[in-house]
KEPA-5695 format. One line per field, with one value per residue (C-alpha): x, y, z; residue in one letter; residue number from 1. Coordinates in Angstrom, 2 decimals. Layout:
// KEPA-5695
u = [X/...] $
v = [Y/...] $
w = [Z/...] $
lumlo = [a/...] $
dovex = [NUM/...] $
END
This chain:
// KEPA-5695
u = [55.78/53.87/54.04/53.14/50.11/48.78/49.29/47.06/44.42/44.42/43.99/41.03/39.54/39.34/36.25/35.60/35.60/38.93/39.96/43.48/45.48/48.61/47.64/47.28/50.54/52.30/51.05/51.78/55.53/55.85/54.42/56.76/59.73/58.57/60.83/57.91/56.27/52.99/52.24/52.79/50.29/47.55/47.51/48.86/46.25/43.28/44.84/44.89/41.43/40.30/41.76/39.95/36.59/37.24/35.27/36.79/40.37/41.88/45.40/48.15/51.81/53.22/50.86/52.04/55.74/54.94/52.50/54.62/57.87/55.34/54.14/57.61/58.19/54.61/54.57/51.44/53.94/52.45/49.07/48.95/51.27/49.60/46.23/48.15/49.82/46.72/45.48/48.32/47.38/43.77/44.25/46.85/50.24/51.95/53.94/55.05/58.79/58.38/55.52/57.13/60.80/58.74/56.88/60.14/61.31/58.60/58.90/62.84/62.43/59.15/58.39/60.15/63.18/61.28/58.32/60.78/62.93/59.74/58.83/62.27/62.04/58.44/59.19/59.24/61.44/64.27/66.01/69.57/66.87/65.27/68.78/70.03/66.86/67.18/70.90/70.30/67.63/69.75/72.80/70.29/68.89/72.51/72.59/75.62/76.19/72.96/73.38/76.88/75.56/72.68/75.29/77.98/74.64/74.00/77.09/77.05/74.06/75.15/71.69/72.08/75.09/76.15/76.02/77.44/74.65/74.98/78.52/78.00/75.65/78.37/81.01/78.71/78.20/81.48/82.45/79.88/81.80/85.19/86.39/89.49/90.44/86.98/86.98/89.92/88.53/85.02/87.53/89.21/85.65/84.81/88.14/88.09/84.43/84.12/81.67/81.27/83.23/80.92/81.87/79.30/81.00/84.29/83.18/81.38/84.83/86.90/84.26/84.62/88.48/88.20/85.95/88.46/91.20/93.15/93.80/96.47/94.04/91.34/93.74/94.72/91.28/90.80/93.77/92.99/89.44/88.95/85.76/85.47/82.34/81.97/81.27/84.86/86.31/84.44/85.24/88.75/88.93/86.83/89.52/92.37/90.78/90.09/93.06/95.57/96.34/93.95/96.51/96.00/92.38/92.71/95.10/92.36/89.70/91.50/92.07/88.48/87.20/83.62/81.84/78.48/77.96/79.18/82.97/82.74/80.94/83.30/86.46/84.63/83.98/87.58/88.59/86.26/87.56/91.46/90.12/90.77/87.48/88.93/89.70/86.45/84.73/87.29/85.97/82.40/83.23/84.90/82.06/79.45/81.87/81.81/77.69/77.48/74.10/74.73/72.48/72.23/75.32/77.17/75.28/76.05/79.55/79.92/78.11/80.56/83.28/81.59/81.45/85.26/86.17/83.39/82.35/78.86/78.54/79.07/76.89/73.84/74.63/74.37/71.04/69.52/70.33/68.74/65.79/65.82/66.54/63.73/66.22/64.35/65.47/66.39/67.58/71.19/70.65/68.88/71.37/74.28/72.53/71.63/75.61/76.48/74.85/75.50/79.39/79.36/78.04/74.49/72.29/69.21/69.21/70.45/67.38/64.61/66.11/65.81/62.35/61.24/62.20/59.63/61.98/64.93/67.46/70.00/72.52/70.26/69.40/73.47/74.08/71.52/72.41/76.36/75.39/73.53/76.08/78.86/76.87/76.62/72.79/73.33/69.78/68.32/71.16/69.96/66.37/67.18/69.03/66.36/63.94/65.92/65.75/62.15/61.45/63.62/66.64/70.05/72.80/76.20/79.82/79.51/76.07/77.59/80.55/77.63/75.51/78.32/80.19/76.84/76.96/80.48/79.62/76.69/78.68/75.59/77.48/74.32/73.44/76.58/77.30/74.12/74.62/78.33/76.86/74.36/76.91/78.10/74.90/72.22/73.87/77.09/79.22/83.18/84.22/86.89/89.49/87.03/84.18/86.58/88.12/84.66/83.80/87.35/86.63/83.37/84.32/87.29/85.41/82.77/85.37/84.95/88.79/88.81/86.29/88.09/91.57/89.82/88.40/91.83/93.40/90.59/91.47] $
v = [59.76/56.68/55.91/59.79/59.46/56.14/57.91/60.93/58.30/56.58/59.63/60.79/57.42/57.56/57.95/61.39/63.31/62.72/64.18/64.88/66.71/64.35/62.27/65.73/66.99/63.69/64.24/67.66/66.97/64.33/67.30/69.73/67.22/66.23/67.02/67.44/71.09/70.00/67.63/70.68/72.50/70.13/68.52/71.10/73.57/71.11/69.24/71.88/72.93/69.44/69.69/72.83/71.26/68.03/68.55/68.28/67.99/71.54/72.61/72.57/73.73/71.10/71.91/75.40/74.72/71.65/73.96/76.90/75.35/73.67/77.31/78.67/76.16/76.78/78.66/80.94/81.98/85.07/84.31/80.99/81.74/85.21/83.14/80.43/83.53/84.93/81.70/81.74/84.84/84.19/80.51/82.40/80.35/83.49/83.26/79.59/79.79/76.93/78.47/81.95/80.23/78.40/82.03/83.62/81.08/81.72/85.85/85.33/82.93/84.20/87.77/90.60/90.62/93.51/91.23/88.24/90.88/92.11/88.48/88.16/91.20/90.57/86.99/86.80/83.53/83.07/79.61/79.08/78.01/81.74/83.24/81.28/81.48/85.33/85.20/82.55/84.80/88.08/85.85/84.39/87.85/89.22/91.24/90.24/93.26/92.68/89.35/89.79/92.32/90.13/87.26/89.85/90.87/86.83/86.49/89.73/88.87/85.36/83.93/81.17/80.16/80.08/76.51/75.17/76.10/79.76/79.98/78.54/81.74/84.30/82.92/82.89/86.37/87.30/85.55/88.04/91.05/89.49/90.44/88.06/89.50/89.13/85.58/84.81/86.15/83.98/80.93/81.78/81.79/78.41/76.61/78.67/78.04/74.55/74.80/71.37/71.40/69.57/68.76/71.61/74.41/73.46/73.86/76.99/78.15/76.91/79.15/82.03/81.98/81.53/84.57/86.55/85.69/83.44/79.78/79.42/79.33/77.74/74.71/74.81/73.84/71.47/69.13/69.09/67.67/63.88/63.55/65.55/65.72/66.50/70.18/70.26/69.23/71.34/74.37/73.85/73.60/76.73/78.21/76.78/78.29/81.58/82.31/79.68/77.96/76.11/73.18/72.83/72.56/69.90/67.84/68.30/67.25/64.20/63.15/63.45/60.02/60.58/63.53/64.59/67.70/70.31/69.55/69.21/72.75/74.36/73.20/74.03/77.47/77.92/77.17/79.66/82.26/81.55/82.24/78.55/77.44/74.54/72.83/73.78/72.08/69.10/68.89/68.55/65.67/63.83/64.42/63.00/59.83/59.71/59.50/62.62/64.50/68.11/70.66/74.54/75.68/73.23/74.59/78.36/77.37/75.65/78.45/80.93/78.81/78.76/82.81/82.71/80.66/81.93/78.49/78.67/75.13/73.82/76.73/75.69/71.88/73.20/75.15/71.91/69.91/72.52/72.16/67.95/67.54/70.44/72.13/74.87/78.13/80.14/83.81/82.80/80.20/82.37/85.51/82.96/81.97/85.43/86.10/83.17/83.87/87.67/86.73/84.06/85.98/85.24/88.44/87.13/84.00/86.04/88.70/85.74/84.35/87.74/88.29/84.62/84.94/85.93/86.98/89.18/90.97/93.40/91.04/89.66/93.46/93.86/91.09/92.16/95.78/95.04/92.09/95.07/97.41/95.26/93.76/97.64/98.01/101.32/102.39/99.09/99.16/102.47/101.67/98.57/100.60/103.04/100.29/98.98/101.70/102.40/98.87/99.77/97.77/98.85/99.62/98.62/99.82/96.80/98.16/101.82/100.49/98.73/101.72/104.09/101.79/101.75/105.87/105.80/103.32/105.78/109.12/109.87/112.65/114.06/110.72/109.48/112.78/112.19/108.42/109.50/111.91/109.45/107.08/109.48/111.76/109.08/105.92/106.82/104.35/104.85/105.78/103.21/103.44/101.87/104.51/107.36/105.66/105.18/109.35/110.09/108.16/109.39/113.25/112.56/111.39/114.07/116.72/117.60/117.57/120.18/118.27/115.16/116.58/118.15/114.31/113.03/115.58/114.32/110.79] $
w = [129.26/128.95/133.06/133.50/131.15/132.72/136.27/134.94/133.80/137.10/139.06/136.88/137.38/141.16/142.87/143.88/146.51/147.20/151.09/150.31/147.81/148.02/144.60/142.95/144.38/143.21/139.92/139.73/140.94/137.90/135.49/137.02/136.20/132.85/129.86/127.47/127.44/125.38/128.34/130.70/128.73/128.07/132.00/134.54/134.82/134.31/136.99/139.18/138.12/138.90/142.57/143.24/142.24/143.98/147.27/150.21/148.93/149.27/147.52/150.56/150.90/148.58/145.92/145.04/144.73/142.20/140.47/140.32/139.16/136.00/135.24/135.03/132.25/130.44/127.13/128.24/131.51/132.80/132.66/134.35/136.91/137.67/138.39/140.33/142.56/143.11/144.60/146.97/148.51/148.66/150.55/152.95/151.69/151.24/154.03/153.54/152.96/150.26/148.57/148.70/147.01/144.25/143.44/143.80/141.15/138.80/138.81/138.30/135.22/133.74/135.06/137.11/139.35/140.94/142.04/143.10/145.36/146.70/147.79/149.29/151.42/152.45/153.51/157.31/157.14/154.66/154.14/152.08/149.11/149.05/149.20/146.21/144.51/144.11/143.52/141.02/139.27/139.18/137.45/134.63/134.11/133.54/136.78/138.81/140.36/142.35/143.06/144.37/146.72/148.00/148.57/150.80/152.46/153.21/154.44/156.65/158.31/158.92/159.93/156.88/155.66/152.06/150.30/146.91/145.16/146.65/145.41/141.84/141.63/143.13/141.08/137.95/138.32/139.05/135.51/134.12/135.71/134.28/137.93/138.55/141.78/143.07/141.46/143.66/146.92/146.34/145.56/148.88/150.70/149.38/150.62/154.21/154.83/154.17/151.27/149.55/146.43/144.10/140.44/139.41/141.75/140.38/136.81/137.81/139.09/136.14/133.94/136.02/135.66/132.00/131.83/133.70/131.61/133.62/132.01/134.63/137.39/135.25/134.67/138.44/139.24/136.33/137.45/140.95/140.12/140.88/138.83/135.75/133.54/129.86/131.20/132.85/129.78/127.44/129.85/129.41/125.65/125.56/127.86/125.58/122.33/123.62/125.96/124.86/121.62/119.31/119.16/122.86/122.52/120.47/122.32/125.37/123.02/121.74/125.46/126.33/127.71/126.06/123.82/123.22/121.16/122.95/123.04/119.38/119.20/121.59/119.54/115.97/117.68/118.57/114.90/113.36/116.17/115.34/111.47/110.64/108.90/106.63/110.37/111.49/108.36/108.60/112.65/111.38/109.13/112.08/114.37/111.31/111.49/115.09/114.51/117.11/116.11/115.46/116.59/116.11/117.55/115.33/112.37/113.22/113.80/110.36/108.80/110.06/108.55/105.09/105.66/106.29/103.24/100.84/100.39/98.83/98.21/101.59/103.03/100.81/102.03/105.50/104.74/103.28/105.99/108.45/106.41/105.98/109.79/110.66/113.17/114.62/112.70/115.74/115.54/115.63/113.30/110.87/111.24/110.29/106.85/106.22/106.80/105.14/101.70/101.79/102.41/99.69/97.15/96.97/98.11/96.71/99.06/102.06/101.15/101.35/104.59/106.06/104.96/106.06/109.50/111.85/114.58/113.99/116.57/116.19/114.76/111.86/110.67/110.63/108.74/106.14/105.83/105.77/103.03/100.93/101.27/100.17/97.16/96.05/97.24/99.30/99.00/100.51/102.99/104.11/104.31/106.15/108.89/109.14/109.44/112.10/114.20/113.73/115.19/118.51/117.87/118.68/115.98/117.11/115.34/112.95/112.02/111.26/109.53/106.85/106.85/106.36/103.43/101.72/101.86/100.53/97.58/96.66/97.58/99.83/101.88/103.79/104.74/105.81/108.23/109.62/110.55/111.79/113.96/115.57/116.52/119.17/119.53/120.03/120.51/122.43/120.48/120.16/116.51/115.05/112.59/109.90/110.66/110.18/106.99/105.37/106.18/104.81/101.87/101.22/101.64/99.49/96.80/97.02/96.71/100.26/100.99/103.74/105.75/105.19/106.13/109.54/109.97/109.70/112.34/115.00/114.42] $
lumlo = [p/r/p/l/l/h/a/l/a/l/l/a/s/l/p/s/p/l/d/s/a/s/p/y/n/a/a/l/r/a/l/s/l/c/p/h/p/h/l/l/d/r/h/c/l/p/l/y/r/a/l/l/r/s/g/s/a/r/p/d/h/l/t/f/p/f/l/l/k/a/c/a/r/l/r/e/r/f/y/s/g/g/a/v/l/a/h/v/t/r/l/g/f/n/s/d/v/f/v/v/n/a/a/m/h/y/w/s/v/c/g/s/m/v/d/a/r/r/l/f/d/e/s/p/v/r/d/v/v/s/w/n/t/l/i/g/g/y/v/r/r/g/l/p/g/e/a/l/e/l/f/w/r/m/v/e/e/g/t/v/r/p/d/e/v/t/m/i/g/a/v/s/g/c/g/q/l/g/d/l/e/l/g/k/r/l/h/e/f/v/e/c/n/g/v/r/c/t/v/r/l/m/n/a/l/m/d/m/y/v/k/c/g/s/l/e/l/a/t/s/v/f/e/r/m/d/t/r/t/v/v/s/w/t/t/m/i/v/g/h/a/r/l/g/t/i/e/d/a/r/k/l/f/d/e/m/p/e/r/d/a/y/p/w/n/a/l/m/a/g/y/v/q/s/k/q/g/k/e/a/i/a/l/f/h/e/m/q/e/a/k/v/a/p/n/e/i/t/m/v/n/l/l/s/a/c/s/q/l/g/a/l/e/m/g/m/w/v/h/h/y/i/d/r/h/r/l/y/l/s/v/a/l/a/t/s/l/v/d/m/y/a/k/c/g/n/i/k/n/a/i/c/i/f/k/e/v/p/e/k/n/a/l/t/w/t/a/m/i/c/g/l/a/n/h/g/h/a/d/e/a/i/e/h/f/r/r/m/i/e/v/g/l/q/p/d/e/i/t/f/i/g/v/l/s/a/c/c/h/a/g/l/v/e/e/g/q/e/f/f/s/l/m/d/s/k/y/h/l/k/r/k/m/k/h/y/s/c/m/i/d/l/l/g/r/a/g/h/l/d/e/a/e/k/l/v/n/t/m] $
dovex = [1/2/3/4/5/6/7/8/9/10/11/12/13/14/15/16/17/18/19/20/21/22/23/24/25/26/27/28/29/30/31/32/33/34/35/36/37/38/39/40/41/42/43/44/45/46/47/48/49/50/51/52/53/54/55/56/57/58/59/60/61/62/63/64/65/66/67/68/69/70/71/72/73/74/75/76/77/78/79/80/81/82/83/84/85/86/87/88/89/90/91/92/93/94/95/96/97/98/99/100/101/102/103/104/105/106/107/108/109/110/111/112/113/114/115/116/117/118/119/120/121/122/123/124/125/126/127/128/129/130/131/132/133/134/135/136/137/138/139/140/141/142/143/144/145/146/147/148/149/150/151/152/153/154/155/156/157/158/159/160/161/162/163/164/165/166/167/168/169/170/171/172/173/174/175/176/177/178/179/180/181/182/183/184/185/186/187/188/189/190/191/192/193/194/195/196/197/198/199/200/201/202/203/204/205/206/207/208/209/210/211/212/213/214/215/216/217/218/219/220/221/222/223/224/225/226/227/228/229/230/231/232/233/234/235/236/237/238/239/240/241/242/243/244/245/246/247/248/249/250/251/252/253/254/255/256/257/258/259/260/261/262/263/264/265/266/267/268/269/270/271/272/273/274/275/276/277/278/279/280/281/282/283/284/285/286/287/288/289/290/291/292/293/294/295/296/297/298/299/300/301/302/303/304/305/306/307/308/309/310/311/312/313/314/315/316/317/318/319/320/321/322/323/324/325/326/327/328/329/330/331/332/333/334/335/336/337/338/339/340/341/342/343/344/345/346/347/348/349/350/351/352/353/354/355/356/357/358/359/360/361/362/363/364/365/366/367/368/369/370/371/372/373/374/375/376/377/378/379/380/381/382/383/384/385/386/387/388/389/390/391/392/393/394/395/396/397/398/399/400/401/402/403/404/405/406/407/408/409/410/411/412/413/414/415/416/417/418/419/420/421/422/423/424/425/426/427/428/429/430/431/432/433/434/435/436/437/438/439/440/441/442/443/444/445/446/447/448/449/450/451/452/453/454/455/456/457/458/459] $
END
């Protein structure tokens, strides 16, 4: 960032007042592309304030797209972006298509898709970026139905032609839905309408076919590609690991001309999913020998392998590695540590990690509840379950297996019946064989044989 800092210092030294926003716009553009968030925090809004105080220079239609893009990446997102959007309206730029597109992007990343959609609907002029921004925003937010509805409306209106970015959004939304027939239809649209088949679009098509369960069609796209990126190869490794065989995934991995951490992680995850924990750990050692730096996902995969194997010493080594290299303890990584310690027999360490983690999701609580139940701490497991509900998190089928197992071990019939009932009445979860087995075991041990028999007949 040294050239950027030099440019900012040079701008600050210019004699004022400036009669043009261009120098400020250039600096804001550089900041919006800067990969260092701390520089955005430190310089972005002060630079905009300096422009406002500069005298004759005023923000123009180029200022706000750069500024809003930067705001979308700031930590104080809502406050900073909200203030900038108020200035957009006050200065009369809320009908400029470039500014509106930037504002839509800001809302789709940081705020409400309702507000992004309102800007889209009220905008007097829409270009392809307008449509792409909203479609992409819906996909990022996990709203593929809305994204595809907007795509087909764009096609029907015909005023703007979909480009490769439009199709990446539509295809990605289809992948989220897992609708293979729709995926084929979108692929046909690409080929029949002369949409430019960039590598990114081809990668999106492969990913969509993998998510829709068709390794054959994903392979067909892969084989037709003239240029393949690491993402292309990694997508196919994931596809073979999920839908084909792990041996085919390994073969593709070995054929790759270059690798970063992502294909290593993809193959490692494939080994874990195939219950081949030893192979996952062996692959990690290969990764170290290849001098590829592991990341958070690598550690999550490695801890999952340790959990499968009950390899406490290896799991503790991973924990020390995380601390030594100061890897960010994300929710996923913390959950994996709790799960590893619980499954490898060290419930005390699992409890310590759980208490230390500032941010916990439903999976973190579930790992702790199941760990406590499996170690015979029934009261603590039930207490954690009740606290999980109190903080507003949604238990899943695995959570209920944990809490029902706790009730079973402790002979807590009333509590077990309460939780078994909650599955259906409150959380609308489908009871599976394991849930019925826990309840039948609980009722049988407590001497409620008639109730246990009735439950058997309802399975």
